Structures are given as C-alpha cells and as structure tokens.
C-alpha positions as CSV (number, residue, x, y, z in Angstrom):
1,X,0.2,0.0,0.3
2,X,1.5,3.4,-0.6
3,X,1.8,5.8,2.1
4,X,-1.6,8.0,2.3
5,X,-1.9,10.3,5.2
6,X,-0.1,14.0,4.3
7,X,-1.7,16.4,5.4
8,X,-2.0,18.4,1.8
9,X,-3.2,15.2,0.4
10,X,-5.3,13.8,3.0
11,X,-8.8,14.0,2.2
12,X,-7.4,12.6,-1.1
13,X,-6.5,9.8,0.6
14,X,-9.9,10.0,2.8
15,X,-11.7,10.0,-0.4
16,X,-10.0,6.5,-1.7
17,X,-9.9,4.5,2.2
18,X,-13.5,5.3,2.1
19,X,-13.6,3.4,6.1
20,X,-14.3,5.7,9.0
21,X,-12.3,8.8,6.9
22,X,-11.4,11.0,10.2
23,X,-10.0,8.2,12.4
24,X,-8.0,7.1,9.3
25,X,-6.5,10.0,9.1
26,X,-5.6,11.1,12.4
27,X,-3.8,7.7,12.0
28,X,-2.0,8.1,9.3
29,X,-0.9,12.0,11.1
30,X,0.3,10.2,14.1
31,X,2.4,7.4,12.3
32,X,4.4,9.7,10.1
33,X,5.0,12.3,12.8
34,X,5.9,9.3,14.8
35,X,7.9,8.2,12.4
36,X,9.5,11.2,11.3
37,X,10.5,11.7,15.2
38,X,12.0,8.7,14.6
39,X,13.8,9.1,12.0
40,X,15.4,12.5,13.4
C-alpha cells in the first residue's frame, strides 16, 4: 500500500479509503509524525 496521510493530500487519501475518514486521517498523521521523529 502507498503511504497515505499527507497533510496536503489528506482529503484525497480519505476518499480513497472510505472507511472512517476522520479516524483514518488522524492515525496517518500520528504515524507520520512518529516516523519523522524517529528518523531524526
């Protein structure tokens, strides 16, 4: 699966998933933030 949840393309990823858009976008954002912190 492609990485979905960018702040800019959040809406597009939500429409692609379709399952609980709000929760999904929040989870993606949290995972991206945690990954960025780990990368640093």
